C-alpha positions in Angstrom: 0.0 0.0 0.0 1.4 3.4 -1.0 2.2 5.7 1.9 0.4 8.9 0.9 1.8 12.3 2.1 -0.4 15.3 2.4 -0.1 19.0 3.1 -2.9 21.2 4.4 -2.3 25.0 4.3 -3.5 27.2 7.1 -5.8 30.1 6.3 -4.2 32.7 4.0 -0.9 30.9 3.8 0.9 31.4 0.5 2.3 28.5 -1.4 5.8 30.0 -1.3 5.8 29.5 2.5 6.1 25.7 1.8 9.7 25.3 0.6 9.1 21.7 -0.8 5.7 22.4 -2.4 7.0 21.1 -5.7 8.0 17.8 -4.2 5.9 15.2 -6.0 5.6 13.0 -2.9 3.2 15.5 -1.3 -0.4 16.2 -2.2 -2.1 19.5 -1.2 -5.5 18.9 0.3 -8.3 20.9 1.9 -9.8 17.8 3.5 -8.3 17.1 6.9 -9.9 13.7 6.9 -7.2 12.7 4.4 -4.7 12.7 7.3 -6.2 9.5 8.7 -6.8 10.8 12.2 -9.8 8.5 12.6 -7.3 5.6 12.6 -5.1 7.0 15.4 -6.6 5.1 18.3 -5.3 3.6 21.5 -5.9 3.2 25.2 -3.7 4.1 28.2 -0.6 2.4 26.8 -0.7 4.2 23.5 -2.5 7.4 24.8 -0.6 8.5 27.9 -2.5 11.8 27.9 -5.6 9.7 28.8 -3.9 8.7 32.1 -3.3 12.4 32.8 -1.3 13.2 36.0 -0.5 9.5 36.6 2.1 9.8 33.8 4.1 12.3 35.8 4.9 9.9 38.7 8.5 8.7 39.1 7.6 5.1 38.3 5.9 6.0 35.0 8.8 8.4 34.2 11.3 5.6 34.6 9.3 3.3 32.4 9.0 6.0 29.7 12.8 6.7 29.8 13.6 3.0 29.6 11.5 2.5 26.5 14.1 2.4 23.7 11.4 2.2 21.0 9.9 5.5 22.1 13.3 7.2 22.3 14.2 6.1 18.8 10.9 7.4 17.4 11.3 10.7 19.2 14.8 11.1 17.8 13.5 10.4 14.2 10.7 12.9 14.7 13.0 15.6 16.1 15.4 15.2 13.2 12.5 15.5 10.8 11.2 18.6 12.6 14.6 20.2 12.3 14.7 19.4 8.6 11.3 21.1 8.2 12.7 24.1 10.0 15.8 24.0 7.8 18.1 24.4 10.7 21.8 24.0 9.8 24.5 23.1 12.3 25.4 26.2 14.2 28.9 27.0 13.1 29.6 30.5 14.3 25.9 31.3 14.7 24.0 29.8 17.6 20.2 30.0 17.5 17.9 30.0 20.5 15.3 27.2 20.7 12.5 26.5 23.1 11.6 22.8 23.5 8.0 22.6 24.6 7.2 19.5 26.6 10.8 18.6 26.6 10.4 15.5 28.8 13.7 13.9 29.6 15.5 16.0 27.0 15.9 13.8 24.0 15.0 16.6 21.5 17.0 19.1 23.4 20.1 16.9 23.3 19.8 16.6 19.5 19.5 20.4 19.1 22.4 20.9 21.4 24.5 18.4 19.4 24.0 20.7 16.3 25.6 23.6 18.3 22.5 25.6 19.2 21.1 26.8 22.5 18.0 25.3 24.0 15.6 26.0 26.9 13.4 23.0 27.6 10.1 23.4 29.4 7.9 20.7 30.9 5.3 20.2 33.7 7.0 17.1 35.1 9.7 17.8 37.7 10.7 14.1 37.5 11.3 14.2 33.8 13.2 17.5 34.1 15.5 16.0 36.7 16.5 13.3 34.2 16.9 15.9 31.4 19.2 18.0 33.6 21.3 15.0 34.4 22.0 14.3 30.7 23.3 17.7 29.6 25.7 20.4 30.8 24.6 23.2 28.5 20.8 23.2 28.1 18.5 25.0 30.5 15.3 23.4 31.7 12.3 25.1 33.4 9.2 23.6 35.0 6.2 25.2 33.4 2.7 24.3 32.4 2.6 25.3 28.7 -1.2 25.3 28.7 -1.3 28.4 30.9 1.4 30.3 28.9 5.2 30.3 28.8 6.8 33.2 30.7 9.7 34.5 28.6 10.6 37.8 27.1 9.1 38.8 23.8 10.9 37.6 20.6 13.6 35.7 22.5 13.5 32.5 20.4 14.2 31.9 16.8 12.7 28.4 16.8 10.2 26.3 18.8 10.0 22.6 18.7 7.6 20.1 20.3 7.4 16.3 19.9 4.4 14.3 21.0 3.0 16.9 23.4 0.3 19.1 21.8 -2.4 16.3 22.1 -2.3 16.8 25.9 -3.8 20.3 25.4 -6.5 20.0 22.8 -9.0 22.3 24.5 -9.7 25.7 23.0 -8.5 27.9 25.9 -5.3 25.8 26.3 -4.5 25.9 22.5 -5.1 29.7 22.3 -2.8 30.2 25.3 -0.1 28.2 23.7 -0.3 29.7 20.2 -0.6 33.3 21.7 2.5 32.7 23.8 4.4 31.2 20.8 3.5 34.3 18.8 4.8 36.5 21.6 8.1 34.7 22.3 9.2 33.9 18.7 11.2 36.6 16.9 9.8 38.2 13.7 11.3 35.5 11.5 10.6 32.8 14.1 9.3 29.3 13.1 7.9 26.4 15.0 7.2 22.7 14.4 4.9 20.7 16.6 4.5 17.0 16.1 1.3 15.6 17.7 -1.3 12.8 17.8 -4.8 14.1 17.6 -7.4 11.5 18.6 -10.2 12.5 16.3 -10.8 14.8 13.3 -12.5 17.4 15.5 -9.3 17.6 17.7 -7.3 18.3 14.5 -9.8 20.8 13.3 -9.8 22.7 16.6 -6.0 22.8 16.7 -5.7 24.2 13.2 -8.4 26.8 13.7 -6.7 28.1 16.8 -3.2 28.0 15.2 -4.3 30.1 12.2 -5.4 32.9 14.4 -1.8 33.7 15.1 0.3 31.9 12.4 0.7 31.1 8.8 1.9 27.6 8.1 0.8 24.1 7.2 0.0 20.6 8.5 2.1 17.8 6.9 1.8 14.1 7.1 4.9 11.9 6.6 6.7 8.8 7.7 9.9 9.8 9.5 10.2 6.6 11.4 11.1 3.5 9.5 8.3 0.9 9.4 6.1 3.1 11.6 2.8 4.8 10.9 2.1 8.3 9.6 3.1 11.2 11.8 1.6 14.7 11.7 3.7 17.9 12.0 2.3 21.4 12.3 4.7 24.0 10.8 4.1 27.6 11.9 5.6 31.0 10.8 4.6 34.3 12.3 2.1 36.5 10.4 0.7 40.0 10.7 -2.7 38.8 12.0 -1.4 37.3 15.3 -2.4 39.0 18.5 0.2 39.2 21.3 
């Protein structure tokens, strides 16, 4: 069976915002049902957000960190997100990233390995303790991203988030998050958020909230070998966004 790849443009986003729009692998669609969200199912084991606060306990954190399969997938998705952002190795120019829902710091470590600076934020003190133990350079802050991220305006060039956004698919949480991102990203800032919406209405709500503040697109692709489709929301600042 052919693995189909789709792109859905957010409201008023111009085609030239999508650097690989001519890539024949991707099909532009206005139908979000094409992204197959109805097939992304699972209980507590596959949907940790269903378990809620239980996932923040030390025992669950240890299980999560020990899961090599999850770590490998997260690495693949982080590298794919960085490719979407078109982030080169730093050289003489270090860019500032925020890693939203950084967990135990897998994505932050990859960004750091490319020579850039990262501040990781997460609600779980247990996960942050593990993240801090694995790096000497990155900074990590305990924050609930659904209530806003308290940083200075336009401090970050890039934002990245892997497997987190589905925890916050309620309108006021999403608006808080996208409003904050619009505030803390610089004028040329970009973000990529990989997530697992449970149903099409979750996806529709996420996109409708995002396009109040950003241009961009939703993309489906297969960054992990022999794994299912993954969804990435790519965002660039626009003139409509409200701080």
